[in-house]
LOKOL-600658 format. One line per 3 residues: number of its first residue (from 1); for each residue x, z, y of C-alpha. Coordinates in Angstrom, 1 decimal, decimal comma. Each point is the difference from the previous one (the first is absolute). Layout:
N
NUM) X/Z/Y  ...
//
This chain:
243
1) 12,5/-9,8/13,6  -1,4/-1,9/-3,0  -1,2/2,1/-2,9
4) 0,9/-2,7/-2,5  -2,2/-0,5/-3,0  -2,6/2,8/0,0
7) -1,9/1,0/-3,2  -3,1/2,1/0,5  -1,5/1,5/-3,1
10) -3,5/1,2/0,5  -0,3/-2,8/2,5  -3,5/-1,0/-0,7
13) -1,7/2,5/2,3  0,4/3,0/2,2  3,5/1,1/1,1
16) 1,6/-2,8/-2,1  -1,9/-2,6/1,8  0,8/1,5/3,4
19) 3,7/0,1/-0,9  -0,1/-3,6/-1,2  -1,6/-1,3/3,1
22) 2,3/2,0/2,3  3,1/-1,0/-1,9  -1,0/-3,7/0,4
25) 1,3/0,2/3,6  3,7/0,3/-1,2  0,1/-0,7/-3,7
28) 1,3/-3,2/-1,5  -2,8/0,3/-2,5  -2,4/2,7/-1,1
31) -0,9/0,2/-3,7  -3,1/2,0/-0,7  -0,7/1,4/-3,4
34) -2,8/1,9/-1,6  -2,6/-0,5/-2,7  -2,9/-1,4/2,0
37) 0,7/-3,7/0,5  -2,8/-0,6/2,6  1,2/2,9/2,1
40) 3,6/-1,2/-0,1  -1,2/-3,4/1,3  -1,8/1,7/2,9
43) 3,3/1,7/0,9  1,8/-3,3/-0,2  -2,6/-1,6/2,2
46) 0,4/2,8/2,5  3,8/-0,4/0,0  -0,4/-3,7/0,7
49) -2,4/0,7/2,8  2,6/2,3/1,5  2,5/-2,9/0,0
52) 2,0/1,2/-3,0  0,8/-1,3/-3,5  -1,4/1,6/-3,1
55) -0,6/-0,6/-3,7  -2,1/2,0/-2,5  1,6/1,2/-3,3
58) -2,4/2,0/-2,1  1,6/3,0/-1,7  -1,2/3,1/-1,7
61) 2,4/2,7/1,0  -0,8/1,9/-3,2  1,7/-2,8/-2,0
64) 3,8/0,4/0,2  0,7/-3,4/-1,5  -2,3/-1,7/2,5
67) 1,6/1,8/3,0  3,5/-1,0/-1,2  -1,1/-3,6/-0,6
70) -1,6/-0,2/3,5  3,2/1,1/1,6  1,8/-2,7/-1,9
73) -2,5/-2,7/1,0  0,3/1,0/3,7  3,8/-0,2/-0,2
76) -0,1/-3,4/-1,7  -2,6/-1,6/2,2  0,7/1,6/3,4
79) 3,1/2,2/0,0  0,7/3,7/-0,6  -2,3/2,6/1,3
82) 1,4/1,7/3,1  -3,0/2,2/0,9  -2,1/1,7/-2,7
85) -3,2/1,7/1,1  -1,7/1,9/-2,8  -3,5/0,7/1,1
88) -1,8/-0,1/-3,3  -1,9/3,3/-0,4  -3,2/1,5/-1,4
91) -1,8/3,3/-0,4  -3,0/1,1/-2,1  -3,3/1,7/1,1
94) 0,4/2,6/-2,8  3,2/1,5/1,4  -0,3/3,7/-0,3
97) 0,8/2,3/-3,0  -3,6/0,6/-0,8  -0,9/-3,7/-0,4
100) 3,2/-2,0/-0,5  1,9/-0,9/-3,2  3,6/-0,6/-1,0
103) -0,9/-3,7/-0,3  -1,2/0,0/3,7  3,2/1,7/1,0
106) 2,2/-2,4/-1,9  -1,7/-3,1/1,4  0,5/1,1/3,6
109) 3,6/1,0/-0,6  0,7/-3,3/-1,8  -1,3/-2,2/2,8
112) 1,2/2,1/3,0  3,4/1,1/-1,2  1,2/-1,7/-3,2
115) -1,1/-3,4/1,3  2,3/0,5/2,9  2,8/0,8/-2,4
118) -0,7/-3,3/-1,8  0,1/-1,9/3,3  3,2/1,6/1,3
121) 1,7/-0,6/-3,3  -0,9/-3,7/0,1  1,4/-0,7/3,5
124) 3,1/2,2/0,0  2,4/-2,4/-1,7  -0,5/-2,8/2,5
127) 0,1/2,4/2,9  3,3/1,3/-1,3  1,4/-3,5/-0,2
130) -1,1/-0,7/3,5  1,2/3,3/1,4  -3,3/0,6/1,8
133) -3,4/1,2/-0,8  -2,9/2,1/1,2  -2,6/1,9/-2,1
136) -3,1/1,4/1,7  -1,9/2,3/-2,3  -3,5/0,4/1,5
139) -0,8/3,7/-0,7  -2,3/2,2/2,0  -0,3/3,1/2,2
142) -0,8/1,6/-3,4  3,5/-1,0/-1,1  1,6/1,9/2,9
145) -2,3/3,0/0,3  -2,3/1,4/-2,7  -3,6/-1,2/0,4
148) -2,4/1,8/-2,4  -2,7/-2,6/0,2  1,9/-2,9/-1,6
151) 0,3/1,4/-3,5  2,8/0,7/-2,4  0,9/-3,6/-1,0
154) 0,1/-1,4/3,6  1,8/3,0/1,4  2,6/0,1/-2,7
157) 0,7/-3,8/0,1  0,3/-0,2/3,8  2,2/3,1/0,3
160) 2,3/-1,4/-2,6  0,4/-3,2/2,0  2,1/1,9/2,5
163) 2,5/0,9/-2,6  -0,1/-3,5/-1,4  0,9/-1,5/3,4
166) 2,9/2,4/0,4  1,4/-0,9/-3,4  0,2/-3,6/1,3
169) 1,7/1,2/3,2  2,5/2,2/-1,8  1,0/-2,4/-2,7
172) -0,3/-3,5/1,6  1,1/0,7/3,6  3,5/-1,6/-0,6
175) -1,8/-3,1/-1,0  -1,8/-0,2/3,3  -3,3/1,0/-1,6
178) -2,3/2,6/1,7  -3,5/1,4/-0,7  -2,7/1,5/2,1
181) -2,5/2,6/-1,1  -2,9/-1,3/2,1  -2,7/2,7/0,6
184) -3,1/-1,0/2,0  -2,9/2,3/0,5  -3,6/-1,2/-0,5
187) -0,3/-3,8/0,0  -3,3/-1,8/0,0  0,3/-1,9/-3,3
190) -2,0/-0,3/-3,1  1,8/2,7/-1,9  -2,1/2,5/2,1
193) -3,0/-1,1/-2,2  1,6/1,9/-2,9  -0,5/3,3/1,7
196) -2,7/2,3/-1,4  -1,5/-0,2/3,5  1,1/-3,2/1,8
199) 0,3/0,3/3,7  -2,6/-1,5/2,4  0,4/-3,1/2,1
202) 0,6/2,3/3,1  2,7/1,9/-1,8  1,7/-3,2/-1,1
205) 0,0/-1,3/3,5  2,3/2,8/1,1  2,5/-0,6/-2,8
208) 3,1/-2,2/0,0  -0,6/-3,7/-0,8  1,8/-2,1/-2,5
211) 1,5/-2,0/2,9  1,3/3,2/1,6  1,9/0,8/-3,2
214) 1,1/-3,6/-0,5  1,6/-0,1/3,4  1,9/3,2/-0,8
217) 1,3/-1,5/-3,2  1,1/-3,1/1,9  1,9/2,2/2,6
220) 2,0/1,6/-2,9  0,7/-3,4/-1,6  1,2/-1,5/3,3
223) 2,6/2,8/0,7  3,7/-0,9/-0,5  1,2/0,5/-3,6
226) 2,2/2,9/1,1  -3,1/2,1/0,7  -1,9/1,8/-2,8
229) -3,3/1,6/0,9  -0,1/2,5/-2,8  -3,5/1,3/0,6
232) -2,7/-0,7/2,6  -3,2/1,9/0,5  -2,8/-1,0/2,4
235) -3,7/0,7/0,2  -3,1/-0,6/2,0  -0,2/2,2/3,1
238) -3,2/1,4/-1,5  1,9/1,0/-3,2  -2,6/1,8/-2,2
241) 2,8/1,5/-2,1  0,2/2,7/2,7  -3,7/0,9/-0,4
//
């Protein structure tokens, strides 16, 4: 089943790039957004190499007007967004109460959570008119089960994404719109470098890959519209969260 026009925010690297490349198999077009123009173009090139269609649309998810305008541009140039993947996310090295600040906390929550609100708000009107829409909120194992190492801002923002997804499911279900709280365990992406003690190459080799996660997102997107995957959790077999 086609996933229609897919919009991937945070599409310049990591999980966002993995999702964009995987969705290329069945999307009419993948629009990738983020702040880093060069990285977005690398994702577009990867989608083309996979046989799909993609365009880059630079957007800062912290800018509400820019997010809204981007959704309007996509609708005018290509058609309404049917699949929204919100993969923009960040964390800070100084993440614990003895070294973080309210400013650090606010920045993480703004990108990880409030940015998702901006994106959902921008696409809902067209989804309602079309009677169909999927929102995939890329969260984390830390959004499903408390993980002390991720810090206050990340833990709070990712946990709240579960409630955010369910507000969409509760309030928009009669419009054919559904949302997934998408919770992968450790994924070998660049956000790991924000950890106080980044994992080694050997540790990263045992983690999920961005392609693994992208394929799972595509599976959700290709399901019939009558199916809502409210939440999905999957991890590497070597899941260090159990350690």
